[in-house]
N, C-alpha and C positions, 0 to 999 in steps of 0.2 A: 697627829703630825704637827699641827699648829702649836700645841702646848710644848712639844719637844723643841721646835724651833724657837719659841719664846724663851725657853729655859736656856738654850744655847746663846741667844742674844743677850740675856741678862748676865750669863757667865762671862761672855766676851766683854761686856761693859765693866764687870767686876775686875777683870784683868787690866782694863784700861784706866780704872779709877785713879791709881797712883799717879799716872802720867797726867790725867786731867787735873788732878790736884796741883801739879807743878805747871799747869798751863799748857800741857802737851796733849795732842790727840794723834794717834797712830792709826793710819788706814791699813786694813788687813784684807786679804783675799787671795785666791789661787793665782799662782804665777801665770802670766800670759793671758789672763782673762781680762775682758774689756771692762774698764771702770764705769759704773753707772754715772750718768750725767746728772748733776744736781744744780738747781737754781735756788738761791736763797735770798731772803730779804728780811731786814729788821729795821724798825723805825729809828731815824737819826735823833729824834727828840722824844722825851717822855716826861711824865709828871711823877714825882715821888709818891709812892703809895698806890699807884695805878698800874694797870696791866699793859705790857708790851709783848706783842706776839711775834715769835720767830716763825717764818713761813718757809718751808723747804719743799721744793718741787723736784721729784726724782723721776727720770725717764728710764725705764728698765725693760727687760725682755720678758718673753712669755714664761710663765711659771715662776717668776720671781715675786716675792712678797716682801713689802716693807713692813717691818714689825714695830708697832708703836711701843712694844715692851722694851725695845732697846734704849729708850730715853725716859722711861718711867723710873726715875731715880728714887732710891730709898732715902728717907729724910736723915737717917743716921749714917749714910754711906759717904765715901770720900768725894764722890762727884757732887753730891748735894752740899757737902761742906765747901767744895771749890766754888760752886755757884753762890753760896752764901757769902764767901769771902769776897767775891766780885761784886756783891750788892744785889743779888737776885735770889728770889725765892720761888719754889714751885708751888702753885696752888694745889689744894686738895683734889686729887684726880678723881675721886668719887663724888665730889660736890657739884658737878656740872661744869667746872672750869678746867677740866683736864684736856689732854691733847686730843685733837680731832684729825682723823685720817679719812681721806676720800680718794677714790681711784676712778679713772676714765680710760677708755680704749683710744689709742692713737691710730693704730693700723690693724684692722681685723684680719688681714691676710698674714702679716708677720707676727701678730700677737703683741706688738709693742704697746705698753701701758704707761700711764702717767699717774703717779701717786702724789697727792699733796698732803703734807704734814704741817699742822698748825699747833705750835707749842706756846701756850700763854705763860708769861713769866711776870712775876710781881717785882716791880722795881722798888728796892728799899735801901737807899744809901744810909750809911751809918750816921752822918751828920746832916744838919739842916743846911739849906742853901743850894746853890747850883753846883752840880758835879758832873764829871765826865766819867762814865763807867764803861768797862770793856766786858762784853759777853764772851767768855771763853769758848774755844772750839768744842762742839758736842759730837759724839759719834752717832751715826744713824746705821743700824744694822739691816741688811737686806739678805733674805734667805733665798738661795737658788733652788732649782728643781732637784738637783743632785744632793741636797742637804748641806752644801757648802754655805757658809755665812760670810758675806762681804761687809766690811765696815768702812764707811766713808765719813769724813770729818767736815763739819761746817767751818766757815771762816770766823775768826774773831770779829766782833762788831762793836763799834764805839757808839755810845748814845749819850746825848746831853740830857741830863735830868734836872728839871726845874722843881723848886719847892713851891707848893700851891700857895703858900703865904709869903713868898720871898719878896713880893712887891707891896706887901701890906706892913707898914711900920707898927710895931707893938701889937702884933696879931693876937687875937683872943678867940677862944672857942665860940663858935656860933651856936645859937639856941636850936633846939629841934624844930623841924618844919611843922607847920600846922597839921592837925590830923585830917585825914581824908576819909570820906564815906566808903565803907566797905560793904560789899554785897555778900551776905552769908547765906549759904544754902539752907533752905527750910526743909530739912529731911523728913520731918514728921508730915508735913503737908504733901510732899512728893510721894511718900509711901502711901498716905491715905488716898491720894488721887489714883495711884497705881492699883490699889486694892479695889477702889470703886470701879475703875475701868474693867478690872478682871471680873468683878461681880456682875457688872452690866453684861459683859460678853457671856459669862456662864449662865446668868439668868435668862438671857435671850435664847441660848441654846436649849436650856431646860424647858422654857415655855414653848419653844418650837417642838420639842420632842413630845411634851404633854399634849399639845394641840394635835400633832400627828397621830399620837396614840388614841386620842378620843375620836378622831375621824377614821379610825381603822374599820375595815369591814367586820361587822358583827353577825353572829349566827342568829337568825330569826326563826322562831318555830314556824312550821308551815301552818297556814290557816286551816281551820276545820273543814272537812269536806262539805260541799253544798248539800242542803237538805233536798230530798227527792221532791219532785214537782207535785206528786199525789199527796204527800204529807202536808205541803203548804195549801193545796186546794181544799183538802178536808178540814184544815184548821180554819181557813177563811169561811167555809160554809158553816162550820160550827159557830164561828163568831157572828155570822149573820143570823143564825137561829136564835142566839141569846142576846141580840142587840136591842130587843124590845120594839122592833119596827112593826110587827104584826099586832102587838097590843095597842099601839098608837095609831093603827090603821094607815100606816105608811107603806102600802102594798107596792106601789110603783118603785119606790126606792129599794124595797126588799127584792123585787124582781130584778132590778138592775145589778145589784150586788151579786146575786146568784149567777146572772148571765156573765158578768165580768170574771167571776171566779172560774167558771167553766171554760170560757174562751182563753183566759190566760194560762190555764192548765193545759189545754189542748195544744196551744202554741209551744209551751215549754216541753211538753212531752213528745211532740212529733216534729219539732224543728221548724217553726215558722212563727211570725208575730201575730199572736191570737187577738190581742186587743185592737190592733190597727187593721186587721183583715175583715173584709165583709163576709157575709154568710156564704156567698158563692165561693169566695176565695178559700174560706175555711173548709168547706166541703171538698173542694178540689184538692187541697193539701192532704186531707184525711184519706181520699181515694188513693193517693200515691203512697200513703204510709203502708209499709209491708206487714206490720203486725197490729193493725187496727181490728179489734174483735167485735165491735158493735156494728150493727147494720147502719149504713149511711142514712137510710130513710128515717130511722129513729132519731138520729142526731139532727137531721134536717128539720123534723117537726119541732123538736125542742128549740133550735135556734130561731126558726121562723116565728114561733110563738113569742119568744123574747123580743124579736124585732117589732112585732105588733104592739107590744106593751111600750117599747122604747120610742118608736117613731110614729105609730098611729094613735097615740094617746089612749090606748085601750086600758081600762082600769081593771086589773085582775081582782078576783075575789080571794078570800082567805083560803079556800080550798085550792085555787089555782096556785097560790104561793107555796102551800105545803107540798102540792104535787110537784112543782118545779124544783123544790129543794130535794125531794126524794129522787127525782130523775137526775138531778145533778150529781148527787152522791152515787147513784147507780152508774152514771158515765165514768166517774173517777175510779170507782172500785173495780169496774169491769175492764178497765185499761191499765191496771197496774201490771207492769212487766213481770214475767216469770224469771226465776234465777238464771236460766240458761238462755234467755232472749238476749239478742245483741243490744248494745247501748243505743239510745236514740240519738238523732242528730242534734247538734246544738242549735238553739234558736238564734236567728240573726239579730245583730245589734240594731236598735232603733235610734235613728238620728234624732238629736234633740230639736 
């Protein structure tokens, strides 16, 4: 819709171009319609070769649009030629010096709006010196909501144009100003810092992922099942037999090792602390054992004999040591559980 209105506005200006060339501007619009109110200003003095801005403020109704295309003149058109004949030139509209259009709301209830149009013009008199130029009337097209186009004309404006060198006798071109330091963007360094920042972030993420992966829960094979207490007891007794204690007449130490092996075995086998228990405590625990197959009196004789050697400083003979070793092996072998027997109770933990 806006492009259609712009085309209509340009077409309207094309029809008015011959009249503009003759210094005329004809306002057009539907009969009986209220004419938009415009307020305009143009500087009374200007400098040759510099810009002078025509400022037009249009108060219009809701749905009406002021089209800047209505004054965007073609450089080879009649309107542009009329402006050039009056001593004005239009700057390049695409170079940043084109017309500027801004709108604000005056009344939100009625929808009244105010559009400000600023048209920069380059003042270029043909001759040097001071001149009085007249800016001709220019059309401003306003599109209504019903697709009607209303054209209003600005007033002619007189401007006194001074020559920049009018007050300088025998004016000559000035040299170029001194060079100024310029800051040039260091694109290579900027890109390098960006890549370094990206690398640091990516490296941190990768390091975190690797650390998390290394701390992941890992499958650990189960430990081997504990060796039976009777195997360990028979192994200790066999080590005692081949330790060379009997050959070196260390009968007391031999007896102590046999005693400790039996007591440790009984505790592990029947669920009590054999090494820290006295003989009476050991016998009481064995009486409570449901599957103890050796007479308690036989175990009592063996343990009491061991106590005499350990606490009464009784020196055993070689035969006593060998008999004690055989009895110990007999105790261990006769208490090995059968396959259908229930498992023994675990031995209590010993406080350090």
